[in-house]
KOLTORTI-37473 format. One record per atom (N, C-alpha, C, CB): residue in one letter; x, y, z. Coordinates in steps of 0.2 Angstrom, whole numbers, plus 2048, in hexadecimal, padded with zeros to 3 digits. Each point is the difference from the previous one (the first is absolute). Glycine has a CB too. Example, Ala and Ser with C-alpha at 12.3 -4.5 7.8 and 13.67 -1.06 7.14 Angstrom:
+------+-----+-----+-----+
: rovo :  xx :  yy :  zz :
+------+-----+-----+-----+
:    a : 842 : 7E4 : 827 :
:    a : 7FC : 806 : 800 :
:    a : 804 : 806 : 800 :
:    a : 7F7 : 7FA : 806 :
:    s : 807 : 80B : 7F6 :
:    s : 804 : 806 : 801 :
:    s : 7FC : 805 : 803 :
:    s : 806 : 7FD : 7F6 :
+------+-----+-----+-----+
END
This chain:
+------+-----+-----+-----+
: rovo :  xx :  yy :  zz :
+------+-----+-----+-----+
:    m : 8A0 : 150 : 1B9 :
:    m : 7FB : 7FC : 802 :
:    m : 7FA : 805 : 800 :
:    m : 807 : 7F9 : 807 :
:    q : 7F3 : 805 : 7F7 :
:    q : 7FA : 804 : 7FF :
:    q : 7FD : 800 : 807 :
:    q : 7FE : 7FD : 7F4 :
:    s : 7FF : 809 : 80D :
:    s : 7FC : 801 : 807 :
:    s : 7F9 : 7FD : 7FF :
:    s : 806 : 80B : 802 :
:    i : 7F7 : 7F4 : 803 :
:    i : 7F9 : 7FD : 800 :
:    i : 7FB : 804 : 7FC :
:    i : 802 : 7FB : 80B :
:    d : 7FF : 80C : 7F6 :
:    d : 7FC : 805 : 7FC :
:    d : 801 : 7FF : 7F8 :
:    d : 800 : 808 : 80A :
:    d : 806 : 7F7 : 7F4 :
:    d : 802 : 7FF : 7F9 :
:    d : 7FC : 7F9 : 7FE :
:    d : 80B : 807 : 801 :
:    l : 7F6 : 7F4 : 803 :
:    l : 7FD : 7FA : 7FE :
:    l : 7F8 : 800 : 7FF :
:    l : 80A : 7FA : 806 :
:    a : 7F3 : 80A : 7FF :
:    a : 7F9 : 800 : 800 :
:    a : 7FE : 804 : 7FA :
:    a : 800 : 800 : 80D :
:    r : 803 : 806 : 7F2 :
:    r : 7FF : 804 : 7FA :
:    r : 800 : 7FC : 7F9 :
:    r : 804 : 80A : 806 :
:    a : 802 : 7F1 : 7FA :
:    a : 801 : 7FC : 7FA :
:    a : 7FA : 7FB : 7FF :
:    a : 80C : 802 : 801 :
:    i : 7F2 : 7FB : 805 :
:    i : 7FA : 7FB : 800 :
:    i : 7FA : 804 : 7FD :
:    i : 805 : 7F9 : 80A :
:    t : 7F9 : 80D : 7F9 :
:    t : 7FA : 803 : 7FE :
:    t : 800 : 802 : 7F9 :
:    t : 7FF : 804 : 80B :
:    e : 807 : 7FD : 7F2 :
:    e : 800 : 802 : 7F9 :
:    e : 800 : 7FA : 7FB :
:    e : 807 : 809 : 803 :
:    l : 7F9 : 7F1 : 800 :
:    l : 7FF : 7FA : 7FB :
:    l : 7F9 : 800 : 7FD :
:    l : 808 : 7FA : 808 :
:    d : 7F7 : 802 : 7F3 :
:    d : 7FA : 7FE : 7FD :
:    d : 7FC : 7FC : 805 :
:    d : 805 : 800 : 7F4 :
:    p : 7F4 : 801 : 80C :
:    p : 7FD : 7FC : 806 :
:    p : 801 : 7F9 : 7FF :
:    p : 7F7 : 809 : 800 :
:    s : 809 : 7F4 : 7FA :
:    s : 801 : 7F9 : 800 :
:    s : 807 : 7FE : 803 :
:    s : 7F8 : 7FF : 7F6 :
:    e : 80D : 805 : 808 :
:    e : 807 : 7FF : 803 :
:    e : 800 : 800 : 807 :
:    e : 805 : 804 : 7F5 :
:    r : 7F8 : 801 : 80E :
:    r : 7FF : 802 : 807 :
:    r : 7FD : 7FA : 803 :
:    r : 7FF : 80C : 7FF :
:    q : 7FC : 7F1 : 7FE :
:    q : 7FC : 7FA : 803 :
:    q : 805 : 7FA : 800 :
:    q : 7F5 : 805 : 7FD :
:    a : 80E : 7FA : 7FE :
:    a : 805 : 7FA : 7FF :
:    a : 805 : 801 : 806 :
:    a : 7FE : 7FF : 7F3 :
:    l : 805 : 807 : 80E :
:    l : 805 : 801 : 805 :
:    l : 7FD : 7FE : 807 :
:    l : 806 : 809 : 7F8 :
:    m : 7F4 : 7FA : 809 :
:    m : 7FD : 7FF : 807 :
:    m : 7FF : 7F9 : 801 :
:    m : 7FB : 80B : 7FF :
:    d : 802 : 7F1 : 7FC :
:    d : 7FF : 7F9 : 800 :
:    d : 806 : 7FC : 802 :
:    d : 7F7 : 801 : 7F8 :
:    r : 80F : 801 : 804 :
:    r : 806 : 7FC : 801 :
:    r : 803 : 802 : 807 :
:    r : 802 : 801 : 7F4 :
:    l : 7FD : 805 : 80F :
:    l : 802 : 802 : 806 :
:    l : 7FC : 7FC : 806 :
:    l : 804 : 80B : 7FB :
:    s : 7F6 : 7F5 : 804 :
:    s : 7FC : 7FC : 804 :
:    s : 801 : 7F9 : 800 :
:    s : 7F7 : 808 : 7FE :
:    k : 80B : 7F5 : 7FD :
:    k : 802 : 7F9 : 800 :
:    k : 806 : 7FF : 803 :
:    k : 7FB : 7FE : 7F5 :
:    l : 80A : 806 : 80A :
:    l : 807 : 7FF : 804 :
:    l : 7FF : 801 : 807 :
:    l : 806 : 805 : 7F6 :
:    t : 7F6 : 800 : 80C :
:    t : 7FE : 801 : 807 :
:    t : 7FD : 7FA : 803 :
:    t : 7FF : 80C : 7FF :
:    n : 7FC : 7F1 : 7FE :
:    n : 7FD : 7FA : 802 :
:    n : 805 : 7FA : 801 :
:    n : 7F5 : 804 : 7FB :
:    e : 80F : 7FB : 800 :
:    e : 805 : 7FB : 800 :
:    e : 805 : 800 : 806 :
:    e : 7FF : 7FF : 7F4 :
:    q : 803 : 808 : 80D :
:    q : 804 : 801 : 806 :
:    q : 7FD : 7FF : 806 :
:    q : 806 : 808 : 7FA :
:    d : 7F4 : 7FA : 807 :
:    d : 7FC : 7FF : 806 :
:    d : 7FF : 7F8 : 801 :
:    d : 7FA : 80B : 7FF :
:    r : 804 : 7F2 : 7FC :
:    r : 7FF : 7F9 : 801 :
:    r : 806 : 7FC : 802 :
:    r : 7F7 : 801 : 7F7 :
:    d : 80F : 801 : 806 :
:    d : 806 : 7FD : 802 :
:    d : 802 : 801 : 807 :
:    d : 804 : 801 : 7F4 :
:    a : 7FB : 806 : 80E :
:    a : 801 : 801 : 807 :
:    a : 7FC : 7FD : 805 :
:    a : 804 : 80B : 7FC :
:    l : 7F5 : 7F4 : 802 :
:    l : 7FC : 7FD : 804 :
:    l : 801 : 7F8 : 801 :
:    l : 7F7 : 808 : 7FC :
:    s : 80B : 7F5 : 7FE :
:    s : 802 : 7F9 : 800 :
:    s : 806 : 7FF : 805 :
:    s : 7FC : 7FF : 7F4 :
:    e : 809 : 806 : 80B :
:    e : 806 : 7FF : 804 :
:    e : 7FE : 801 : 808 :
:    e : 807 : 804 : 7F6 :
:    a : 7F5 : 801 : 80B :
:    a : 7FE : 801 : 807 :
:    a : 7FC : 7FA : 803 :
:    a : 800 : 80C : 7FE :
:    s : 7FC : 7F1 : 7FE :
:    s : 7FC : 7FA : 802 :
:    s : 804 : 7FA : 801 :
:    s : 7F7 : 804 : 7F9 :
:    f : 80E : 7FB : 803 :
:    f : 805 : 7FB : 801 :
:    f : 804 : 801 : 806 :
:    f : 801 : 7FE : 7F4 :
:    q : 801 : 808 : 80E :
:    q : 804 : 801 : 806 :
:    q : 7FB : 7FF : 806 :
:    q : 807 : 808 : 7FA :
:    a : 7F3 : 7FA : 805 :
:    a : 7FB : 7FF : 806 :
:    a : 7FF : 7F8 : 801 :
:    a : 7FB : 80C : 7FD :
:    m : 805 : 7F1 : 7FE :
:    m : 7FF : 7F8 : 801 :
:    m : 806 : 7FD : 803 :
:    m : 7F8 : 800 : 7F6 :
:    q : 80E : 802 : 808 :
:    q : 806 : 7FE : 803 :
:    q : 800 : 801 : 807 :
:    q : 806 : 802 : 7F5 :
:    e : 7F8 : 804 : 80D :
:    e : 800 : 802 : 807 :
:    e : 7FB : 7FC : 804 :
:    e : 804 : 80C : 7FD :
:    a : 7F6 : 7F3 : 800 :
:    a : 7FB : 7FD : 803 :
:    a : 802 : 7F8 : 802 :
:    a : 7F7 : 807 : 7FA :
:    m : 80D : 7F6 : 802 :
:    m : 802 : 7FA : 801 :
:    m : 805 : 7FF : 806 :
:    m : 7FE : 7FE : 7F4 :
:    k : 804 : 808 : 80F :
:    k : 804 : 800 : 805 :
:    k : 7FC : 802 : 807 :
:    k : 80A : 802 : 7F8 :
:    d : 7F0 : 800 : 807 :
:    d : 7FC : 803 : 805 :
:    d : 7FC : 7FB : 804 :
:    d : 7FF : 80B : 7F9 :
:    e : 803 : 7F4 : 80D :
:    e : 7FD : 7FA : 804 :
:    e : 7F9 : 801 : 801 :
:    e : 80B : 7FF : 806 :
:    l : 7F2 : 807 : 7FB :
:    l : 7F9 : 801 : 801 :
:    l : 7FC : 7FF : 7FA :
:    l : 803 : 809 : 808 :
:    f : 800 : 7F9 : 7F2 :
:    f : 7FD : 7FF : 7FA :
:    f : 7FF : 7F8 : 7FE :
:    f : 805 : 80B : 7FC :
:    l : 801 : 7F2 : 806 :
:    l : 800 : 7F9 : 7FE :
:    l : 7FB : 7FC : 805 :
:    l : 80C : 801 : 7FC :
:    a : 7F4 : 801 : 80A :
:    a : 7FB : 7FD : 805 :
:    a : 7F9 : 801 : 7FD :
:    a : 808 : 802 : 80A :
:    d : 7F6 : 804 : 7F4 :
:    d : 7FA : 802 : 7FE :
:    d : 7FE : 7FB : 7F9 :
:    d : 801 : 80C : 805 :
:    l : 804 : 7F4 : 7F7 :
:    l : 7FF : 7FC : 7FA :
:    l : 7FF : 7F9 : 802 :
:    l : 808 : 807 : 7FA :
:    h : 7FB : 7F6 : 80A :
:    h : 7FF : 7F9 : 802 :
:    h : 7F9 : 7FF : 803 :
:    h : 80D : 7FE : 802 :
:    e : 7F1 : 807 : 802 :
:    e : 7FA : 800 : 803 :
:    e : 7FA : 800 : 7FB :
:    e : 805 : 805 : 80A :
:    v : 7FC : 7FF : 7F1 :
:    v : 7FB : 800 : 7FB :
:    v : 800 : 7FA : 7FC :
:    v : 801 : 80C : 7FF :
:    m : 805 : 7F1 : 7FF :
:    m : 800 : 7FA : 7FD :
:    m : 7FD : 7FA : 804 :
:    m : 80B : 804 : 7FB :
:    d : 7F6 : 7FC : 80B :
:    d : 7FC : 7FB : 804 :
:    d : 7F9 : 801 : 800 :
:    d : 80A : 7FF : 808 :
:    d : 7F3 : 807 : 7F8 :
:    d : 7F9 : 802 : 800 :
:    d : 7FD : 7FD : 7FA :
:    d : 802 : 80A : 807 :
:    f : 802 : 7F6 : 7F3 :
:    f : 7FD : 7FE : 7FA :
:    f : 802 : 7F9 : 7FE :
:    f : 800 : 80C : 7FC :
:    r : 803 : 7F1 : 808 :
:    r : 802 : 7F9 : 7FE :
:    r : 7FA : 7FB : 7FF :
:    r : 80A : 802 : 807 :
:    y : 7F1 : 7FE : 7FD :
:    y : 7FA : 7FC : 7FF :
:    y : 7FC : 803 : 7FA :
:    y : 800 : 7FC : 80C :
:    v : 7FF : 80A : 7F4 :
:    v : 7FC : 803 : 7FA :
:    v : 803 : 7FE : 7F9 :
:    v : 7FD : 80A : 808 :
:    d : 80A : 7F7 : 7F8 :
:    d : 803 : 7FE : 7F9 :
:    d : 7FF : 7F9 : 7FE :
:    d : 808 : 809 : 803 :
:    s : 7F7 : 7F2 : 802 :
:    s : 7FF : 7F9 : 7FE :
:    s : 7F9 : 7FF : 7FF :
:    s : 809 : 7FD : 807 :
:    e : 7F2 : 807 : 7FA :
:    e : 7F9 : 7FF : 7FF :
:    e : 7FF : 801 : 7F8 :
:    e : 7FC : 803 : 80C :
:    e : 7FF : 7F9 : 7F1 :
:    e : 7FE : 802 : 7FA :
:    e : 7FA : 804 : 800 :
:    e : 805 : 7F5 : 7FC :
:    a : 7FA : 80F : 7FE :
:    a : 7FA : 804 : 800 :
:    a : 7FA : 7FC : 7FE :
:    a : 807 : 80A : 7FC :
:    a : 7F4 : 7F8 : 808 :
:    a : 7FA : 7FC : 7FF :
:    a : 7FC : 802 : 7FA :
:    a : 7FF : 7FE : 80C :
+------+-----+-----+-----+
END
């Protein structure tokens, strides 16, 4: 297995266009992983919120506040 120093040295020895392509691919992979992790975390938070009595009470209160506004037409 290569050390991090060996990998860094190998990357710096790449042609600039190859280095940029590698960095772009790495950035894309990182963003996809972050997005997937965020989606999973958001889904878990939504599941937990549906069991939270305070959250549900607040949600119903806001829904009641907007009940009449939602039925009005824009002038």
